[in-house]
N, C-alpha and C positions, 0 to 999 in steps of 0.2 A: 304474685310475682313475690317471693319469699329474699329476705336479703340476710346475710349472714354480718354480725357485727363488723365494725372497720378490722380491731384487731385478726378476727378469725381470717378473716376475708384476705388481709392483706399478708398471714402469716402463711395461707396456704398456696399464694400464686407470685409472692416474694417482691409485687409492685411491679410486674414483667407487664410485656405488652398484652398478655391473654387479661392481666384485671384491666389495663386501660379500655380493652374492647368490649368488656359486660358494664364499665360503667362511661359507655358512651352512644349518643342520639343515632339510633339507626338513619334520621334525615342528614343531620349535618353531618356525623361523623364525629364529632368531636363530644369534648366530656359534656355528662350534662350540666343545663344550668337551668335555676328553679324547676327541676321535673317535675313533671305530672305525669298520673298513671290512667291508664282508658280500662274499660271493665274487661277486657278480654286480655290483660295482664300486663300487656305491653308499656310501657313509658319513654316518654318523650320530652325533649325540651319546651318549655311553654311556649315560646316564641316560632320553634318550628313547626309545632302542631297546629296550632292557632294559622298559620299559612295554609296549611293545607287543608284543614276546615271549612276556611274561606273562600278555598277553592272550588272545593266538593260543595258549598250553599249555593255556589251557582248554577249548578249541574243537577244536584240530586235533592232530593226530598229530604232524606237521611242520611245523619253521618254515618260514617267506617272506619277501621284501624286502616292505616295506608301498609300492614306491615302482610295481616292474615284477614284483609277484606271484612272483618269482625263486623254486622249492625248495631249500630252503637245507637240509634233511637234519633228520631227529629229535635229531642232536647237533650244539652249534652252541660253538664257541670264541669271545669276542670281545678281539682285539688293539689294542691301539693304537695309532693311525696317525702315528708319531713325527715323519713330514716333514709331514702337513698341519696337526698341532698347531704346527711353528714358523712356516710360511705363516702362521697366524691370530695367532701371537704378535704377527710382523713386521708383519701389517695394523694390529691394534690398535695398535702403537708410533706408526707413521705417523701414526695417526687422533686419537691423544688430544692432537694440538697446533690442530688443527681444532675442539675440540668445547670450548673459553673460552666463547665468548660465549651458549654454551647451558645453562651450570650454571646460571645464575640461574631461568631458566624450567623447568630440573629440580628445582628446590625448590619447584617448586607440587604443590598435591594432584595424584595421577595416578591414573588410575580403571584399571584393570588389563584387558587383553581377555578375554572370555571364555570365546575357544577355544583360546590359546596353553596351553600344559603348562608347566611351571614351568622357568626364573621366566617371568610373559609379559610380555609388550608392552604399552606403554601405549597406551590406547585415543584413537583419534581422533574416531569419531563412534560414537551410540548409533541402534540400527534398531529404533523404535517396534513396527515388525511381527514381528521375531525376537527383540525385549524382551531385546536382548543389546547389550553394547558391544564395538566390535572395534578392531583396530589396524590401521594401515595396509593391511601386507600381507593380512589376512583382508578389510579393504573392500573391498580391488581383487578378493577372489576370489567375495566378497558380490554385489558389482555386476556382474561376468560371467552370473548364474544370472537366465534370464529370468524365472523365476519371483519373484525380488525386484524387479523393476522399478518396482512399484508400492508398493515401501515407505516408509517416511517415517524417512530421517533427522535428525537435530537433534545439538548438539554436545555433549559428552561433559558430566557435570554440571547438565545444564539441567532440574534435578529437577521446576521448578514446572512448566515445559514442558510435560514427561512427564505429569505429574501433572494437568494442563488437559484432555490429549489424551484423558485413560481416564473409563470409566464409575463416577461415585459408588457406583452400585447395586454394578455386577457387575467393576467392576476391569479390563475388557477397552477393548482401543481401539475411542473412537469415530470408525465407520469408515461410518456411516449418518447418514441425513436424512429425519425425521419433518415430511412438508408439512403433516398436520392441526397440529400442535402449533407448526411453525419451529423445531424442535428438533436437534441431532446428538444422535447416540446409539448405542449397540454392538449387534451381531448379537442375544446377547439381550433386551435392551430390545424389540427387535422379535418377537422370538417369542413371550416370555412374561413380559414385563411390560406395563407400562403400555399401553405402543403398539403392542401386540398389536391386527391386524386395520385400523391405522394405513395411508394411503400413503405408502412406504418406500422411497427411492432413497437411493444412493449420495451419498456426500460429491460425488465428479465428478457424476455427471449433476446434482445442487445445485446446481455450480460453473457448468456447461453453462446451466444455466435460469438463474440469475440474473445470469449475465453478459447475456444476452439481455435480461434486463428492465433492468440497468444499462442497456446502448444505450439503449432505450426511455426511461429517466427521461431522460438524456444529452439525447436527443433534444428532449424535453418543455422543458427545462432551457432550448434554447436556443433555441427557440421562444418562451418565455417572455421571453427577453434581447432578440430582435429584435423583439418587439411593444412591451415596454418601452422600446425604444431608438427606435421608428417615435413611441411616446407622447410621449416627452421630447420630439422634434423637432416634433410638432404642438404640445407647450406653449409650447416657447420661440418657434414662430410666432406664437402668440397673445400671448403677452407682447410682442413686439416691435408687433405691431399696435395692444395696447394702447397703449404709450409713443409710437406715431405718432400715433394718432386723438388723444388727450392732449395734444400737442404742437399738434396740428395746431388743435384746438377751444381748446384755450387761444389760441392767435394768433389766432383769429377775435374770441374774445371782448375781447381786448388792444386792438383796433383797434377795434371800437365803443367801449368803456370812454374810448379815447383823446378819442373826438369827445365823449362825452357826461360825461367826467370830472368835471367840477365838479357836476352836479345828482345824478348815479349813484356818487359814487365808493363810499359803504356798500354797495349793491346788488353792484357790483364784489366786493370784498373778500368778501362771502358768498357769492356764486358760485363763485369760484375757492378758496374755501375748502371749500364741498361737493366741488369737482370733484377738490381734491386729496386730500380724504378719503378720496373713492371710489377714487381710484388707489393708495394705501396697501393700504385693505382688500384689492384684486385683486391687488395686488403680493403681499402678505402671502401671500394663498392660492395664491397661483402659487409662491412659495418653499417653502412647507410641503407642497405638493406635486411640486414637485422633489423637495426633499431625500426626501420619502418614497420615489420612484421608483427615487432613486440610491442607495437602501440596499436596496431587494428587489433591484438589478441588481448591487449587489456581495454580495449573498446566493446570488444565483445563480451568479455567474461564482466565490465561493470552493467553491461545493457543483459547479459541473463538475470545477472543478482538482483537487478530492477525490476526485470519482469516475473521473477519468482518471489520477491516480496510483494509485488502488486497483485499476483495470483490469490494470496491471502486477504486480501481486503474487503473486508464485510461490507462494507456501503458500496453496492451498486453506481448509485450515482456516480461517487470519486471513481472507483473502478471506470467506469466508461470515460469521465472525463481526463483522467489521467493516462489510460490506456491509450488512444488515440498521439497525444502528446507524442507516448515514451513512440510508438509505430511511425509517427514522423520521422523522430530522431535519427531510428533504426535505419529507414529507408533512406536515408539521407546519405548512413554512413558508405564507404567503398573498402568493401572487404576483398576483393580482386588483388590476385597473387600475380607480379611481376617475374618471372624467371631470368635468372641470369649465367649465360652460358658461359663458360672458364675453358682455358687451352690447359690441357694434361701436359706438364714440360716431363717430359724423359728423354735422354739423349741418349744416343745408341751407341754403345761398348764399340762396335765396328769403326764408326767414324773416330773416336777415342784413339784405339788400336793406329790406326792410320797416321793418325799426329805423332803418334808417337814414333813409328816409322820412318817417316819424313822430317823429322827436326832435324836430323845430324844434315840430312839429306840436299832441301834446297829450302832458305829461309824464304824465299820468295814466293815459293808453293805453300810452305807454310800460312804465310799471312794471307795469302789467296782464299784458304779453306777456313781462317778463322772468322775472315769476315763473312763467309758463307753460314757459319755457326751461329753467328751474331747477328746474321736475318732471320734465323728460322726462329731463333728464340724470343723477339722480340715483335716479329708482325703475324 
């Protein structure tokens, strides 16, 4: 294995990640410490290769390189590679000036990688499937394996999150879903536990099913929203018609009472007062109905936004957990519409004309007619 001078090597790579990879031990993935070469050309930390050779000695007659399996013979002497050691020292001296900003972060509690040999590198992720913490290098190797594609990775030190995903009874990862109980369970729960014989599916299958159910609920809420909007428009139309009718009737009566004001001033006040009371009562009912429907609409919009946001949740476990809670809240809501029947007030012109004809003929008959009119408007 040939090496460039420290200045040449550093100049070529700029002290970047590729340079560090070249100067890292294939076993511990750290920079070489007391590097020793083998006859095949590969180099390792003395401590790392010594551990590997000690293990080989227990099972094999001859030593072999852990990288290329080249046979090294029954007797092996490890000589320090001084040139490689000098290159590592030069690289470390160059890198020290670039690590000042990260010193504060290094003071945080560090979780070691479970796969690194001494000294282990800090872990960056925890795999729930492997039940192990991984440094960046071992995490990259872990992710390249197809069998690990469905493993769940969480942040290092997220103890509460890890415990929340484990079965309290068996301590295993919650990777199944019981459709009978609506609970997430471990594999042992479905085989030997309380859920034995129940309809069991994987969390991914539960996610797919509930995603479909979420779409159905969204469609239903959207339909409720459209129905409420239509009802509000009809209610507003009725309110406008009521105001128009009241205004028309009031105008007609005012014209009539202007002609007979002296004789029937008291009756005028009574009838107008009753009409206005009816208007206030109807408008109060309409206001209450509008407020109730607007509140229901706001709730429907709120639930829609929550479900749309939940659709983007990448974490299957959190999706299943939060979706059940959201679904229970939506089921408990009342989106029904209570219709309000309103009387359409219209005064026949013939009756007005009749009143005008009899004004000067007979005040007694006029009073009777006005009593009849008042009864029709307020009942």
